[in-house]
C-alpha positions as CSV (number, residue, x, y, z in Angstrom):
1,M,38.4,-44.7,-27.7
2,K,34.7,-43.7,-27.1
3,K,35.3,-43.6,-23.4
4,V,38.3,-41.3,-23.8
5,V,36.3,-38.9,-26.0
6,L,33.5,-38.9,-23.6
7,A,35.8,-38.4,-20.6
8,S,37.4,-35.4,-22.5
9,L,34.0,-33.9,-23.1
10,I,32.9,-34.2,-19.5
11,A,36.2,-32.6,-18.4
12,L,35.7,-29.6,-21.0
13,S,32.2,-29.2,-19.6
14,V,33.2,-29.1,-16.0
15,S,36.1,-26.7,-16.8
16,G,33.7,-24.2,-18.3
17,A,34.9,-24.6,-22.1
18,F,31.2,-25.5,-22.8
19,V,28.5,-22.9,-21.5
20,S,24.8,-22.5,-22.1
21,N,23.4,-20.2,-24.8
22,T,22.3,-17.8,-22.0
23,S,25.9,-17.5,-20.7
24,L,27.2,-17.0,-24.4
25,A,24.8,-14.3,-24.8
26,G,26.0,-12.7,-21.7
27,V,22.7,-12.9,-19.7
28,P,22.7,-14.7,-16.5
29,P,19.8,-16.8,-15.4
30,V,16.6,-14.9,-14.3
31,E,17.2,-15.7,-10.7
32,H,20.7,-14.0,-10.8
33,Q,19.6,-10.8,-12.7
34,V,18.3,-8.9,-9.6
35,S,19.6,-8.5,-6.2
36,I,18.1,-6.7,-3.2
37,S,19.7,-5.2,-0.1
38,N,18.8,-3.3,2.9
39,D,21.9,-1.1,2.2
40,T,20.5,0.2,-1.1
41,S,16.7,-0.2,-0.8
42,E,14.2,2.0,0.9
43,F,12.3,-1.4,1.8
44,F,13.2,-4.0,4.4
45,T,14.5,-6.7,2.1
46,V,14.7,-10.4,2.3
47,E,15.5,-13.2,-0.3
48,V,14.1,-16.7,0.3
49,A,14.3,-20.1,-1.4
50,G,13.9,-23.7,-0.4
51,T,10.8,-25.3,1.1
52,N,8.0,-23.1,2.1
53,Y,8.8,-23.6,5.8
54,E,12.4,-22.6,5.1
55,R,11.2,-19.5,3.2
56,G,9.0,-18.4,6.0
57,Y,11.5,-19.0,8.7
58,K,14.2,-16.9,7.0
59,H,11.6,-14.2,6.3
60,G,10.4,-14.3,10.0
61,K,13.9,-14.3,11.4
62,E,15.4,-11.5,9.4
63,L,12.4,-9.3,9.6
64,R,11.3,-10.2,13.2
65,K,12.0,-6.7,14.6
66,V,9.5,-5.3,12.1
67,I,6.9,-8.0,12.1
68,R,6.5,-7.9,15.9
69,H,5.6,-4.2,15.9
70,A,3.6,-4.4,12.7
71,V,1.4,-7.2,14.2
72,N,0.8,-5.1,17.4
73,R,-0.2,-2.1,15.3
74,F,-2.7,-4.3,13.4
75,K,-4.3,-5.6,16.7
76,Y,-4.6,-2.3,18.5
77,D,-4.3,0.6,16.2
78,M,-6.6,-1.2,13.6
79,V,-8.8,-3.7,14.9
80,S,-9.4,-2.6,18.5
81,N,-9.7,1.1,17.3
82,L,-12.2,0.2,14.6
83,L,-14.3,-1.8,17.1
84,S,-14.3,1.1,19.4
85,T,-15.2,3.6,16.7
86,L,-18.2,1.5,15.9
87,G,-19.4,1.9,19.4
88,T,-18.8,-1.6,20.7
89,D,-17.0,-2.9,23.8
90,L,-15.2,-5.6,21.8
91,T,-11.5,-5.8,21.6
92,Y,-8.9,-7.6,19.5
93,A,-9.0,-10.6,21.7
94,D,-12.7,-10.9,20.8
95,F,-11.8,-10.5,17.0
96,H,-8.9,-13.1,17.3
97,K,-11.3,-15.6,19.0
98,H,-14.0,-15.0,16.3
99,V,-11.5,-15.7,13.4
100,F,-10.6,-19.2,14.7
101,K,-14.0,-20.1,16.3
102,N,-16.5,-18.7,13.9
103,T,-15.0,-18.4,10.4
104,G,-13.7,-21.0,8.1
105,L,-10.5,-18.9,6.9
106,L,-7.9,-21.3,8.5
107,A,-9.8,-24.5,7.1
108,T,-10.0,-23.1,3.6
109,A,-6.3,-22.1,3.7
110,K,-5.3,-25.5,4.9
111,K,-7.2,-27.1,2.2
112,E,-6.4,-24.6,-0.7
113,V,-3.0,-23.3,0.1
114,P,-1.3,-25.7,2.5
115,D,2.1,-24.7,1.2
116,L,1.4,-21.0,2.4
117,V,0.2,-22.4,5.7
118,E,3.6,-24.0,6.1
119,E,5.3,-20.9,5.2
120,M,3.2,-18.9,7.8
121,Q,4.4,-21.5,10.5
122,G,7.9,-20.7,9.4
123,I,7.3,-17.0,9.7
124,A,5.8,-17.5,13.1
125,D,8.8,-19.6,14.3
126,G,11.3,-17.2,12.8
127,S,9.7,-14.1,14.4
128,G,9.0,-15.5,17.7
129,L,5.2,-15.1,17.3
130,S,2.5,-17.6,17.4
131,F,1.0,-19.2,14.2
132,E,-2.4,-17.9,15.1
133,E,-0.9,-14.2,15.2
134,I,0.8,-14.7,11.9
135,F,-2.3,-16.2,10.3
136,T,-4.6,-13.5,11.5
137,W,-2.1,-10.8,10.3
138,N,-2.0,-12.5,6.9
139,A,-5.7,-13.3,6.6
140,T,-7.5,-10.4,8.1
141,S,-5.4,-7.3,8.0
142,Y,-6.8,-6.3,4.6
143,D,-10.5,-6.4,3.7
144,A,-11.5,-9.4,5.7
145,M,-10.9,-7.3,8.9
146,F,-14.2,-5.4,8.0
147,W,-16.1,-8.7,7.2
148,V,-15.0,-10.4,10.4
149,I,-16.2,-7.3,12.2
150,E,-19.4,-7.4,10.3
151,D,-19.8,-11.1,11.2
152,M,-19.2,-10.1,14.9
153,T,-21.4,-7.0,15.1
154,G,-23.9,-7.1,12.1
155,I,-22.5,-3.7,11.1
156,D,-20.8,-3.3,7.7
157,P,-18.0,-1.0,8.6
158,M,-17.3,0.1,5.1
159,L,-20.8,1.0,4.2
160,A,-21.3,2.8,7.4
161,M,-18.2,5.0,7.0
162,E,-19.0,5.7,3.3
163,K,-22.6,6.8,4.2
164,A,-21.4,9.1,7.0
165,Q,-18.6,10.8,5.0
166,H,-20.2,10.7,1.5
167,G,-17.7,8.4,-0.4
168,S,-14.5,9.9,1.1
169,A,-14.3,7.9,4.3
170,I,-11.6,5.3,4.0
171,P,-8.0,6.1,3.6
172,G,-7.1,2.8,1.7
173,H,-8.0,3.2,-1.8
174,C,-5.9,1.5,-4.5
175,S,-5.7,2.7,-8.1
176,H,-4.6,1.0,-11.4
177,A,-4.1,2.3,-14.9
178,S,-2.4,0.5,-17.8
179,V,-2.0,0.9,-21.6
180,W,-0.5,-1.4,-24.3
181,G,0.2,-1.8,-27.9
182,D,2.8,-3.4,-30.2
183,N,3.6,-6.1,-27.8
184,K,4.4,-3.7,-25.0
185,A,2.6,-2.8,-21.8
186,S,3.0,-0.2,-19.2
187,V,1.2,0.0,-15.8
188,G,1.0,2.2,-12.9
189,Y,-0.8,1.3,-9.6
190,T,-0.8,2.2,-5.9
191,L,-1.5,0.1,-2.8
192,D,-3.3,2.3,-0.3
193,W,-3.9,1.2,3.2
194,I,-4.0,2.9,6.5
195,R,-1.2,4.5,8.5
196,A,-0.8,1.7,10.9
197,M,0.8,-0.3,8.2
198,E,3.5,2.3,7.6
199,G,7.0,1.3,8.4
200,S,6.7,-2.4,7.5
201,Q,6.9,-2.2,3.8
202,S,9.1,-5.0,2.5
203,L,10.6,-6.2,-0.8
204,I,10.9,-10.0,-0.9
205,K,12.6,-12.0,-3.7
206,H,11.3,-15.6,-3.9
207,V,13.6,-17.9,-5.9
208,N,11.7,-20.9,-7.0
209,D,13.0,-24.5,-7.5
210,D,12.7,-24.1,-11.4
211,G,14.7,-20.9,-11.3
212,S,11.7,-18.6,-11.7
213,V,11.6,-15.5,-9.6
214,I,8.9,-13.6,-7.7
215,L,9.8,-10.1,-6.7
216,M,7.0,-8.6,-4.5
217,T,6.3,-5.8,-2.2
218,A,4.5,-6.8,1.0
219,F,4.1,-5.8,4.4
220,A,6.6,-7.7,6.7
221,G,5.4,-11.1,7.9
222,M,3.0,-11.7,4.9
223,V,3.2,-14.6,2.4
224,G,1.6,-12.5,-0.4
225,G,1.9,-9.1,-2.0
226,H,2.1,-7.0,-5.2
227,G,4.8,-7.6,-7.7
228,I,6.1,-9.5,-10.7
229,F,6.9,-12.9,-11.8
230,A,9.5,-13.9,-14.3
231,T,11.0,-17.1,-15.7
232,D,12.6,-18.0,-19.1
233,G,10.0,-17.3,-21.7
234,A,7.3,-15.7,-19.6
235,A,6.7,-12.6,-17.2
236,H,3.6,-11.0,-15.8
237,T,2.3,-8.7,-13.1
238,F,-1.1,-8.2,-11.3
239,S,-2.7,-5.7,-9.0
240,P,-5.7,-6.2,-6.6
241,H,-8.3,-3.6,-6.0
242,S,-10.8,-3.9,-3.1
243,K,-14.6,-3.9,-4.2
244,F,-16.2,-3.4,-0.8
245,Q,-19.7,-3.5,-2.4
246,L,-19.3,-7.2,-3.5
247,E,-20.4,-10.3,-1.6
248,H,-17.9,-11.8,0.7
249,S,-17.6,-15.1,2.6
250,M,-15.7,-15.7,5.8
251,N,-15.4,-19.4,4.6
252,G,-13.5,-18.2,1.6
253,L,-9.8,-18.0,0.5
254,A,-8.3,-14.8,2.0
255,Q,-6.9,-12.3,-0.6
256,I,-3.4,-12.3,0.6
257,F,-3.2,-16.0,-0.5
258,V,-4.8,-15.3,-3.7
259,Y,-2.1,-12.6,-4.4
260,R,0.6,-15.1,-3.9
261,K,-1.0,-17.8,-6.3
262,L,-1.6,-15.1,-9.0
263,L,2.1,-14.4,-9.0
264,E,3.0,-18.2,-9.0
265,A,0.6,-18.9,-11.8
266,G,3.2,-18.2,-14.3
267,S,1.0,-16.6,-16.9
268,V,-2.1,-14.4,-17.2
269,E,-4.1,-17.3,-18.6
270,N,-3.2,-19.5,-15.7
271,G,-4.1,-16.6,-13.3
272,I,-7.5,-16.4,-14.9
273,K,-8.1,-20.1,-14.4
274,F,-7.2,-19.8,-10.9
275,L,-9.6,-17.0,-10.2
276,N,-12.5,-19.1,-11.7
277,K,-11.6,-21.9,-9.6
278,I,-11.5,-20.5,-6.2
279,K,-14.2,-19.1,-3.7
280,P,-12.7,-16.0,-2.3
281,A,-13.3,-14.5,1.1
282,E,-13.4,-10.9,-0.2
283,G,-14.7,-9.1,-3.3
284,L,-11.9,-7.5,-5.4
285,T,-10.9,-6.7,-8.9
286,Y,-7.8,-8.5,-10.1
287,T,-5.9,-7.1,-13.0
288,L,-3.4,-9.3,-14.8
289,T,-0.9,-8.0,-17.3
290,D,1.7,-9.3,-19.7
291,Y,3.2,-7.8,-22.9
292,T,0.0,-8.3,-24.8
293,G,-2.1,-6.1,-22.4
294,T,-4.3,-6.1,-19.3
295,R,-7.2,-8.2,-18.4
296,A,-9.5,-7.3,-15.3
297,F,-12.0,-9.4,-13.4
298,E,-14.3,-8.4,-10.6
299,V,-14.3,-11.4,-8.3
300,S,-16.9,-11.9,-5.5
301,A,-17.8,-14.7,-3.2
302,N,-20.0,-16.3,-5.9
303,K,-19.1,-14.9,-9.3
304,V,-16.3,-13.7,-11.6
305,V,-17.0,-11.1,-14.3
306,E,-14.6,-9.7,-16.7
307,F,-14.4,-5.8,-16.9
308,K,-13.6,-4.4,-20.2
309,M,-12.7,-0.9,-21.6
310,D,-12.6,0.4,-25.2
311,G,-9.3,0.8,-26.7
312,N,-5.9,-0.4,-25.3
313,Q,-6.4,0.9,-21.7
314,M,-7.5,-0.4,-18.3
315,V,-8.4,1.5,-15.2
316,S,-9.5,0.2,-11.8
317,A,-10.4,1.9,-8.6
318,N,-12.6,0.6,-5.8
319,V,-16.2,0.5,-6.9
320,A,-17.8,-2.6,-8.6
321,R,-19.1,-1.8,-12.2
322,V,-20.0,-5.1,-13.8
323,N,-20.3,-7.9,-11.1
324,N,-23.9,-7.8,-9.7
325,D,-23.1,-10.2,-6.8
326,L,-23.6,-7.3,-4.4
327,S,-23.2,-7.8,-0.6
328,S,-26.4,-8.3,1.4
329,S,-25.8,-4.9,3.2
330,Y,-25.6,-3.1,-0.1
331,Q,-28.7,-4.9,-1.4
332,A,-30.6,-3.9,1.8
333,E,-29.4,-0.4,1.6
334,F,-30.7,0.1,-1.9
335,G,-33.7,-2.1,-1.8
336,L,-32.3,-4.6,-4.0
337,E,-33.0,-7.8,-2.1
338,G,-34.6,-10.6,-4.2
339,K,-34.3,-8.4,-7.4
340,K,-32.2,-9.0,-10.6
341,I,-29.6,-6.4,-10.2
342,N,-28.6,-4.4,-13.4
343,M,-25.3,-2.8,-12.7
344,T,-26.1,-0.1,-15.4
345,E,-29.3,1.0,-13.6
346,L,-28.0,1.3,-9.9
347,P,-29.3,4.2,-7.8
348,E,-27.3,7.4,-7.9
349,M,-26.5,7.1,-4.3
350,Y,-24.4,4.0,-5.1
351,W,-22.0,6.1,-7.0
352,S,-22.2,8.9,-4.4
353,Y,-21.1,6.6,-1.6
354,N,-18.1,5.6,-3.7
355,K,-17.3,9.1,-4.9
356,D,-13.5,8.9,-4.3
357,S,-13.4,5.7,-6.5
358,V,-15.5,7.3,-9.2
359,D,-13.3,10.4,-9.3
360,R,-10.1,8.3,-9.6
361,F,-11.6,6.1,-12.3
362,N,-12.6,9.2,-14.3
363,L,-9.2,11.0,-13.8
364,L,-7.1,7.9,-14.9
365,S,-9.4,7.1,-17.8
366,K,-9.0,10.5,-19.1
367,D,-5.1,10.8,-18.5
368,T,-4.4,7.4,-20.2
369,K,-6.9,7.6,-23.0
370,G,-5.1,7.2,-26.4
371,K,-1.7,6.9,-24.8
372,T,0.9,4.1,-25.8
373,P,3.5,2.4,-23.7
374,A,6.1,4.8,-25.0
375,D,4.2,7.7,-23.7
376,M,3.8,6.2,-20.2
377,T,7.3,6.4,-18.7
378,P,7.7,6.0,-14.9
379,E,8.1,9.9,-14.8
380,K,4.7,10.3,-16.5
381,W,3.0,7.7,-14.4
382,T,4.4,9.5,-11.3
383,K,3.0,12.9,-12.5
384,I,-0.5,11.4,-13.1
385,F,-0.6,9.5,-9.9
386,S,0.8,12.4,-7.9
387,Q,-2.7,14.1,-8.3
388,K,-5.3,13.9,-5.7
389,P,-7.3,11.8,-5.1
390,M,-4.9,9.0,-6.5
391,N,-2.2,10.3,-4.3
392,K,-2.8,9.9,-0.6
393,P,0.2,10.7,1.5
394,V,0.2,10.1,5.3
395,D,-1.6,12.9,7.2
396,E,-3.8,13.3,10.2
397,K,-6.7,11.7,8.5
398,L,-4.8,8.4,8.2
399,E,-4.6,8.7,4.5
400,T,-1.6,6.9,3.0
401,S,-0.2,5.2,-0.1
402,N,2.0,2.5,1.2
403,F,3.3,1.2,-2.1
404,W,3.7,2.8,-5.5
405,H,4.5,0.7,-8.6
406,V,5.3,1.1,-12.3
407,V,5.7,-2.0,-14.4
408,E,6.9,-2.1,-18.1
409,I,6.8,-5.4,-20.1
410,D,7.8,-6.1,-23.6
411,Q,8.7,-9.4,-25.3
412,E,12.2,-9.4,-23.8
413,F,12.2,-7.5,-20.5
414,I,10.1,-6.8,-17.5
415,N,11.0,-3.6,-15.6
416,Y,9.7,-3.3,-12.0
417,H,10.0,0.3,-10.5
418,V,8.7,0.5,-7.0
419,A,8.9,2.7,-3.8
420,P,7.4,2.2,-0.2
421,S,5.4,5.5,-0.3
422,N,2.9,7.6,-2.1
423,P,3.7,8.6,-5.7
424,G,6.5,11.2,-6.0
425,N,7.6,11.0,-2.3
426,I,10.4,8.6,-2.4
427,K,12.4,7.8,-5.6
428,L,11.4,4.6,-7.5
429,E,13.8,1.8,-7.2
430,S,14.2,-0.1,-10.5
431,Y,14.7,-3.8,-11.1
432,R,15.1,-5.1,-14.6
433,I,14.8,-8.7,-15.8
434,K,15.5,-10.2,-19.3
435,Y,13.2,-13.1,-19.4
436,N,13.2,-13.9,-23.2
């Protein structure tokens, strides 16, 4: 009799008479709540799952036409052009050789993130490019490009440009602002990089083996980007902001890999643990947000320091404010070598060199002070970020905002609003996940 009852129960379960609580509530699993499509999105889109190699191969194959052109623009419009601007006879070929012969970027990636190395091999095979091309695109197309060139030439390109143009030199200047309260948070942030990256903006959905989802914006062919993580019971977002003044190491873990691991961390707390465990290649601020609020950390090659603000708001631009692990070039510039550096007593010229970042920090601080998540709708964030100098549309000076994001999180939902443009240009696309 027991066997008959058991068989009947199994039959009912298979037929769908028994369903999960999630299904009864009418809410599908997290992995099925958002879909992406080239037909409806302004991004190039791809959804990946499986092993890291399989994820990479599908990514590389589906976006191969974009990846090949993006990598070439990186090589010649970015690297070779910068080497020429600095007055050298060096070319991208010299840069490429230096990455693999004179830095520890690949060795560190193999040690710390072997899964992402496999994924890059998949992207290479899928796109028809070499692994070295894809690795260099991932590891050095952001801040490490400057530090590899510094390693090659002895010139800090960022400091040289900031000095020459009084704090307004570089077009890539990311901004973040967030507010929170009553178990809700609202975030606005841009990713600003140079015009050569335009046209490769992608939206990538990773479905993990446990059903969790990463939805991230990235340049085609990259394993990391900005975005959100959601799983049953938890959701968070993060944003990175270059701190060109901080110490860096070409034997550290490149920032693009840090991005991915912060998304995979599963929580703000785990993300903080990860930041304290690694030795990064570049100096950045990382902000991590869930429904309880935002925490921000200035991370350099040798130090992690939390940055705090009064009230329930956070703002980040691109000048270090609390981490005194300044780069050797910055220390030499301001006569700080061998001295204990007090970040509250820096020379005025330090702030002058970084005027664009100071202006953005002050504007965003003023516009979000005392605000609540209910005040900060996507429309309100767009209005604030559409102001100069946060808003940097493509123009003759190579200024550009490549990605524009708004994230809203409460105890049930995470809403991801995103566009491949400067704020206010292309309409935000919205993706909503009920995670709790």
